C-alpha positions as a Markdown table, in Angstrom:
| # | Residue | x | y | z |
|---|---|---|---|---|
| 1 | Met | -1.7 | -2.6 | -38.8 |
| 2 | Leu | -3.2 | -1.1 | -35.7 |
| 3 | Thr | -7.0 | -1.4 | -35.4 |
| 4 | Ser | -9.2 | 0.1 | -32.7 |
| 5 | Lys | -10.1 | -3.3 | -31.3 |
| 6 | Leu | -6.5 | -3.8 | -30.2 |
| 7 | Phe | -6.9 | -1.2 | -27.5 |
| 8 | Asp | -8.1 | -1.2 | -23.9 |
| 9 | His | -8.6 | 2.5 | -23.3 |
| 10 | Thr | -7.3 | 2.9 | -19.7 |
| 11 | Ile | -7.7 | 5.3 | -16.8 |
| 12 | Leu | -6.4 | 3.8 | -13.5 |
| 13 | Lys | -4.8 | 6.8 | -11.7 |
| 14 | Ala | -5.9 | 7.3 | -8.1 |
| 15 | Asp | -7.2 | 10.9 | -8.7 |
| 16 | Ala | -9.3 | 10.0 | -11.7 |
| 17 | Thr | -12.6 | 11.9 | -11.6 |
| 18 | Lys | -16.0 | 10.9 | -12.9 |
| 19 | Glu | -15.7 | 13.6 | -15.6 |
| 20 | Gln | -12.4 | 12.1 | -16.8 |
| 21 | Val | -13.7 | 8.6 | -16.8 |
| 22 | Ala | -16.8 | 9.8 | -18.8 |
| 23 | Lys | -14.4 | 11.3 | -21.4 |
| 24 | Ile | -12.6 | 8.0 | -21.7 |
| 25 | Cys | -15.9 | 6.2 | -22.3 |
| 26 | Asp | -17.0 | 8.7 | -24.9 |
| 27 | Glu | -13.6 | 8.3 | -26.7 |
| 28 | Ala | -13.9 | 4.5 | -26.6 |
| 29 | Leu | -17.4 | 4.7 | -28.1 |
| 30 | Glu | -16.3 | 7.1 | -30.8 |
| 31 | His | -13.3 | 5.0 | -31.8 |
| 32 | Asn | -14.8 | 1.6 | -31.0 |
| 33 | Phe | -12.0 | 0.4 | -28.7 |
| 34 | Ala | -12.0 | -3.1 | -27.3 |
| 35 | Ser | -12.7 | -1.9 | -23.7 |
| 36 | Val | -12.5 | 0.8 | -21.1 |
| 37 | Cys | -10.2 | -0.3 | -18.2 |
| 38 | Val | -10.9 | 1.2 | -14.8 |
| 39 | Asn | -10.6 | 0.6 | -11.1 |
| 40 | Gln | -13.5 | -1.2 | -9.3 |
| 41 | Tyr | -15.1 | 2.1 | -8.1 |
| 42 | Tyr | -16.0 | 3.2 | -11.6 |
| 43 | Thr | -17.2 | -0.2 | -13.0 |
| 44 | Ala | -20.9 | 0.4 | -12.7 |
| 45 | Phe | -20.6 | 3.9 | -14.0 |
| 46 | Val | -18.6 | 2.7 | -17.1 |
| 47 | Ala | -21.0 | -0.2 | -17.7 |
| 48 | Glu | -23.9 | 2.3 | -17.8 |
| 49 | Lys | -22.0 | 4.6 | -20.2 |
| 50 | Leu | -21.1 | 1.8 | -22.5 |
| 51 | Lys | -24.5 | 0.0 | -22.4 |
| 52 | Gly | -25.7 | -1.2 | -25.8 |
| 53 | Ser | -22.2 | -0.9 | -27.4 |
| 54 | Asp | -19.7 | -3.6 | -28.1 |
| 55 | Val | -17.0 | -1.9 | -26.0 |
| 56 | Asp | -16.3 | -4.1 | -23.0 |
| 57 | Val | -16.0 | -3.1 | -19.4 |
| 58 | Cys | -12.6 | -4.1 | -18.0 |
| 59 | Thr | -11.9 | -3.9 | -14.2 |
| 60 | Val | -8.6 | -4.4 | -12.5 |
| 61 | Val | -8.4 | -6.8 | -9.5 |
| 62 | Gly | -5.8 | -7.0 | -6.8 |
| 63 | Phe | -4.4 | -3.9 | -8.3 |
| 64 | Pro | -1.6 | -2.8 | -8.4 |
| 65 | Leu | 0.4 | -5.0 | -5.9 |
| 66 | Gly | -1.4 | -8.4 | -6.1 |
| 67 | Met | -0.5 | -9.2 | -2.5 |
| 68 | Met | -3.9 | -9.5 | -1.0 |
| 69 | Ser | -5.6 | -12.8 | -0.2 |
| 70 | Thr | -7.1 | -14.9 | -3.0 |
| 71 | Lys | -10.5 | -14.6 | -1.3 |
| 72 | Ala | -10.2 | -10.8 | -1.5 |
| 73 | Lys | -9.4 | -11.0 | -5.2 |
| 74 | Cys | -12.3 | -13.4 | -5.8 |
| 75 | Phe | -14.7 | -11.1 | -4.0 |
| 76 | Glu | -13.5 | -8.1 | -5.9 |
| 77 | Thr | -14.0 | -10.1 | -9.2 |
| 78 | Glu | -17.5 | -11.1 | -8.2 |
| 79 | Met | -18.4 | -7.5 | -7.3 |
| 80 | Ala | -16.9 | -6.2 | -10.6 |
| 81 | Ile | -19.0 | -8.7 | -12.6 |
| 82 | Leu | -22.1 | -7.7 | -10.7 |
| 83 | Asp | -21.4 | -4.1 | -11.6 |
| 84 | Gly | -21.1 | -5.0 | -15.2 |
| 85 | Ala | -17.4 | -6.0 | -15.9 |
| 86 | Thr | -16.9 | -8.3 | -18.8 |
| 87 | Glu | -13.1 | -8.4 | -18.5 |
| 88 | Ile | -11.0 | -8.8 | -15.4 |
| 89 | Asp | -7.3 | -7.9 | -15.2 |
| 90 | Met | -5.8 | -9.5 | -12.1 |
| 91 | Val | -2.3 | -9.0 | -10.6 |
| 92 | Ile | -0.4 | -12.2 | -9.5 |
| 93 | Asn | 1.3 | -12.5 | -6.2 |
| 94 | Val | 4.8 | -11.6 | -7.3 |
| 95 | Gly | 6.3 | -12.4 | -3.9 |
| 96 | Ala | 4.8 | -15.9 | -4.0 |
| 97 | Leu | 6.2 | -16.5 | -7.5 |
| 98 | Lys | 9.7 | -15.4 | -6.4 |
| 99 | Asp | 9.4 | -17.8 | -3.4 |
| 100 | Lys | 8.7 | -20.5 | -5.9 |
| 101 | Asp | 5.4 | -21.2 | -4.2 |
| 102 | Tyr | 4.0 | -22.2 | -7.6 |
| 103 | Ala | 1.0 | -24.1 | -6.1 |
| 104 | Phe | -0.2 | -20.9 | -4.4 |
| 105 | Val | 0.2 | -18.8 | -7.6 |
| 106 | Leu | -1.6 | -21.4 | -9.7 |
| 107 | Glu | -4.5 | -21.6 | -7.2 |
| 108 | Asp | -4.7 | -17.8 | -6.9 |
| 109 | Ile | -5.2 | -17.5 | -10.6 |
| 110 | Lys | -7.5 | -20.5 | -10.8 |
| 111 | Lys | -9.8 | -19.2 | -8.1 |
| 112 | Val | -10.2 | -15.8 | -9.8 |
| 113 | Lys | -10.8 | -17.6 | -13.1 |
| 114 | Glu | -13.6 | -19.6 | -11.4 |
| 115 | Ala | -15.0 | -16.3 | -10.0 |
| 116 | Cys | -15.2 | -15.0 | -13.6 |
| 117 | Thr | -17.5 | -18.0 | -14.5 |
| 118 | Asp | -18.5 | -17.5 | -18.1 |
| 119 | Lys | -19.3 | -13.8 | -17.6 |
| 120 | Ala | -15.9 | -12.3 | -18.0 |
| 121 | Ile | -12.5 | -13.1 | -19.5 |
| 122 | Leu | -9.4 | -13.1 | -17.4 |
| 123 | Lys | -6.2 | -11.3 | -18.1 |
| 124 | Val | -3.3 | -12.1 | -15.7 |
| 125 | Ile | -0.8 | -9.3 | -15.0 |
| 126 | Ile | 2.6 | -10.8 | -14.3 |
| 127 | Glu | 4.5 | -7.5 | -13.6 |
| 128 | Ala | 7.4 | -8.4 | -15.9 |
| 129 | Cys | 9.6 | -5.6 | -14.7 |
| 130 | Leu | 10.0 | -7.3 | -11.4 |
| 131 | Leu | 10.8 | -10.8 | -12.8 |
| 132 | Thr | 13.7 | -12.6 | -14.3 |
| 133 | Asp | 13.1 | -14.2 | -17.7 |
| 134 | Glu | 12.8 | -17.6 | -16.0 |
| 135 | Glu | 10.2 | -16.1 | -13.6 |
| 136 | Lys | 8.3 | -14.5 | -16.6 |
| 137 | Val | 8.1 | -17.9 | -18.3 |
| 138 | Lys | 6.9 | -19.6 | -15.1 |
| 139 | Ala | 4.3 | -16.9 | -14.5 |
| 140 | Cys | 3.0 | -17.4 | -18.1 |
| 141 | Glu | 3.0 | -21.2 | -17.8 |
| 142 | Leu | 1.0 | -21.0 | -14.5 |
| 143 | Ser | -1.5 | -18.5 | -16.0 |
| 144 | Lys | -2.0 | -20.8 | -19.0 |
| 145 | Glu | -2.5 | -23.9 | -16.8 |
| 146 | Ala | -5.0 | -22.0 | -14.6 |
| 147 | Gly | -7.1 | -21.2 | -17.7 |
| 148 | Ala | -6.3 | -17.5 | -18.2 |
| 149 | Asp | -7.5 | -15.9 | -21.4 |
| 150 | Phe | -4.6 | -13.5 | -21.5 |
| 151 | Val | -1.2 | -12.8 | -19.9 |
| 152 | Lys | -0.4 | -9.1 | -19.4 |
| 153 | Thr | 3.0 | -7.5 | -19.0 |
| 154 | Ser | 2.5 | -4.8 | -16.4 |
| 155 | Thr | 0.3 | -2.7 | -14.2 |
| 156 | Gly | 2.1 | 0.5 | -15.3 |
| 157 | Phe | 2.5 | 1.4 | -11.6 |
| 158 | Ser | 5.7 | -0.5 | -10.8 |
| 159 | Thr | 9.3 | 0.1 | -11.9 |
| 160 | Gly | 8.7 | -0.3 | -15.7 |
| 161 | Gly | 6.1 | -1.0 | -18.4 |
| 162 | Ala | 5.8 | -3.1 | -21.4 |
| 163 | Lys | 9.0 | -4.2 | -23.3 |
| 164 | Val | 9.1 | -5.8 | -26.7 |
| 165 | Glu | 11.4 | -8.6 | -25.6 |
| 166 | Asp | 8.9 | -9.4 | -22.7 |
| 167 | Val | 6.0 | -9.6 | -25.1 |
| 168 | Arg | 8.0 | -11.8 | -27.5 |
| 169 | Leu | 8.9 | -14.2 | -24.6 |
| 170 | Met | 5.4 | -14.3 | -23.3 |
| 171 | Arg | 4.0 | -15.1 | -26.7 |
| 172 | Gln | 6.5 | -17.9 | -27.2 |
| 173 | Thr | 5.6 | -19.3 | -23.8 |
| 174 | Val | 1.8 | -19.3 | -24.0 |
| 175 | Gly | 1.5 | -20.2 | -27.7 |
| 176 | Pro | -1.1 | -19.0 | -30.2 |
| 177 | Asn | -4.2 | -19.7 | -28.2 |
| 178 | Val | -3.7 | -17.4 | -25.2 |
| 179 | Gly | -3.8 | -13.7 | -25.6 |
| 180 | Val | -0.9 | -11.4 | -24.7 |
| 181 | Lys | -1.6 | -7.8 | -23.5 |
| 182 | Ala | 1.2 | -5.2 | -23.5 |
| 183 | Ser | 0.5 | -2.4 | -21.0 |
| 184 | Gly | 2.5 | 0.4 | -19.5 |
| 185 | Gly | 4.5 | 3.1 | -21.2 |
| 186 | Ile | 2.9 | 2.7 | -24.7 |
| 187 | Arg | 2.6 | 6.3 | -25.8 |
| 188 | Asp | 3.1 | 6.4 | -29.6 |
| 189 | Lys | 2.2 | 4.5 | -32.7 |
| 190 | Lys | 5.7 | 3.1 | -33.3 |
| 191 | Thr | 5.8 | 1.5 | -29.8 |
| 192 | Ala | 2.3 | 0.1 | -30.3 |
| 193 | Glu | 3.2 | -1.4 | -33.6 |
| 194 | Ala | 6.4 | -3.0 | -32.2 |
| 195 | Met | 4.3 | -4.6 | -29.4 |
| 196 | Val | 1.9 | -6.1 | -31.9 |
| 197 | Glu | 4.8 | -7.3 | -34.1 |
| 198 | Ala | 6.3 | -9.0 | -31.1 |
| 199 | Gly | 3.0 | -10.9 | -30.4 |
| 200 | Ala | 0.6 | -8.7 | -28.5 |
| 201 | Asn | -3.0 | -8.9 | -29.5 |
| 202 | Arg | -4.2 | -6.4 | -26.9 |
| 203 | Leu | -2.7 | -3.1 | -25.9 |
| 204 | Gly | -3.5 | -1.2 | -22.7 |
| 205 | Thr | -2.8 | 2.6 | -22.7 |
| 206 | Ser | -4.2 | 5.9 | -21.8 |
| 207 | Ala | -2.7 | 7.5 | -24.9 |
| 208 | Thr | -5.1 | 5.5 | -27.2 |
| 209 | Val | -6.7 | 8.3 | -29.1 |
| 210 | Glu | -3.3 | 9.9 | -29.9 |
| 211 | Ile | -2.0 | 6.6 | -31.1 |
| 212 | Ile | -5.0 | 5.6 | -33.3 |
| 213 | Lys | -5.1 | 9.1 | -34.9 |
């Protein structure tokens, strides 16, 4: 069964206007979604709009490519939290993972987790569409080792979005105590239900209202 708290109501497009973000916030408050997920620029605005509610403020970090320095990701995380973010969705360095530089990938996630302190939970976007199954497993293992609260399938800005088989593999890898967020291309109730059945306990989508209705 789909409940409102499964959903991160999301608007991450480059041309998102303040009016559009405000509408997303109003919808999230009306339906009591888990969070509103935005780019850093809108974090403070969203935090003010959601003030006093139990809808969280989710900010993406290192988005959408994940290829900036760890220090830059940490600074972005710290600024997001100062602006009111209570959830951070970071993108891993996919190139480093493919190079099998696992020490770097682990440290990259660890440092962002440390920057979250106890003020925000961390979701790690592995960009599954760019990875082999072996790489997906490794990314999830490193995320879990680094202390991530969730692993997340996709940015929604690469070559593909969430797939049921990826969600299932991610859930099998991280076990029951780490969250799995499916994101990217979830546009209808049937797809959302399939993701939950496969093991997702958070869904990121901009079609949230249509799905929940």
